[in-house]
C-alpha positions, 0 to 999 in steps of 0.5 A, a space after each residue: 143885438 142884430 137890430 141894434 147893430 144894424 143902426 151902425 151899418 157900413 156900406 159897400 166899398 164903392 159907396 164908402 169911397 164915394 161918400 168919403 169924398 163927398 162928406 169931407 165938409 162934415 169932418 169924418 162925421 161918418 160915424 156909427 159905421 162898422 164892417 160887421 154891420 155892413 154885412 148886415 146891410 148886405 144881408 138885407 140886399 141879398 134876401 131881397 134879391 133872393 125874393 125875385 126867385 120866389 113866388 113873392 117876386 112881385 113884392 120885390 119888383 114893387 119895392 124896387 120901383 117905389 125905391 127909385 121914386 123915393 131915392 132922395 128922401 133921406 136927403 130931406 130928413 127921411 121919414 121918422 116914426 115915433 112908433 119905431 123910436 118908442 119900441 120897448 126894446 130900446 128901453 131894455 137897451 137903455 137899462 142894460 148899461 144903463 144910458 142916460 141923457 142929461 140936459 143942462 140948458 133949454 134949447 129954443 125951438 126958433 133956432 137950429 142946432 149942430 150937436 158935436 158928439 164926443 167921443 165916438 167910442 167903438 159903436 157910438 151907442 150913447 148917440 144912438 140910444 139918446 138921439 135915434 130912440 125915445 128911450 131917454 125921452 129926448 123929445 120930452 127933455 127938449 120939446 119942439 126939437 127934432 134930433 137927426 143923428 148923422 151917419 154914412 150916406 152909403 147906408 141909405 143905398 141899402 134896400 130895407 135897411 134905409 127904411 129902418 134908419 130913416 124911421 129912427 131919425 138917422 140922416 146922411 152926413 153929407 153937405 146936401 142933407 145938412 144944408 137942406 135940414 138947416 135951411 129948408 126944414 124950418 127951425 127946431 132941427 138938431 143935427 148930431 155929428 160924431 165929430 171925431 169919426 173913424 179916427 177917434 174910434 182908433 183911440 177908444 179904450 177904457 179909462 181914456 178920455 180923448 177927442 179928435 177935434 183940434 183940426 176938425 172944423 168943417 162942422 163949424 163952417 156949416 154952422 156959420 153958413 146957416 147960423 146954427 148954434 153949436 152944442 157941445 155934447 160929451 158922453 161919459 162912459 162911451 169908451 168903457 163898453 168895449 176893449 180894443 187892441 190899440 196899434 201904435 203910430 208907425 205900426 203895420 196895424 195902424 197903417 192898415 187902419 189909416 188906409 181903410 179910413 182914407 179909401 173906404 170911410 171906416 177904420 177896422 178895429 180889433 175889439 171885443 166885449 163880453 160873451 152872449 151868455 157869460 161876462 167872463 167870455 169874449 164876444 160882441 155884446 158890450 160890457 154893462 157900463 154906465 153911459 151918461 150923455 151930457 148936452 151942454 150950453 148952446 153957443 150962439 153962432 151968427 149967419 155968415 154966407 161966406 165965413 172966413 178962416 178967421 171966423 171959423 177958427 174963432 168959433 172953433 176955439 170957442 167950441 173947444 173951450 166950451 167942451 173942455 169946460 163941460 167935461 171938467 164941470 161934470 167929470 166928478 159926478 160920473 166917477 172920474 177924479 178931479 185930476 182927470 184931463 180931457 185930451 184934445 187931439 
């Protein structure tokens, strides 16, 4: 599980604070970041620093020298590795839940796309498995499309960890990176943004289907500026794999979470899954619940260099309507009653 958790790593406080300011245009798509995974990233750095004190110090010097020249590579799409994306461990990970990817429409390779992924859940496990690995055969289902899962840019300041993230096709969720991928990387690019971000994770709980979207419009503005089609994507079961203590609005717990979210870039959650050796004990291993990610029909977006607020509101409303329709069309197929309603906040 440590390998999996690394994919959702956080960053040092200073990096998080800087990124929170820079990634405003991406609506808190600073998804897939958790305090526990941040410690994993820090551990990579500590181990590398320790290498300076061993007989292998030259390797560390060479790596840091190379790192200085390679610093901006994540902003240009990174270095994805099909070998890493096809590791057998991802198939075991997929089968544990299980996780599946459902295609509803073809995607043209002559267009670029922004996928809005909903809901965030606690870890965004469906987003990771479906778009950062080939476990569900995303490249075969959408031939010619290159998926880039967006996460905190601060993750890529972590030595070693950054190499792993880039190998899976994970990119920083900031304007510079998204602008580059949608304007200077050809066509057939699909950037996956977990639109609800940290705020949405705070309401994640089994049995609840709710998204934070009504005031999240930055991703629509980006799509309009580049003429990238919007693709609503809903992951049924994402909220079922962890249980969380939900703090009510106005409580001290929610106040602390919002302060962390505002100044550091993530919201600490008190959650648990099952134990490592027994499903009857608490732990950090997610519950074995099916996750089905349904990729909806793309919404054709015109290219407007300077979109007005009216333009943004129009296509944002179209996107919200398309997401609700996608949910309603598929909900009964994946265990939800016909009366279930998607809550859009």
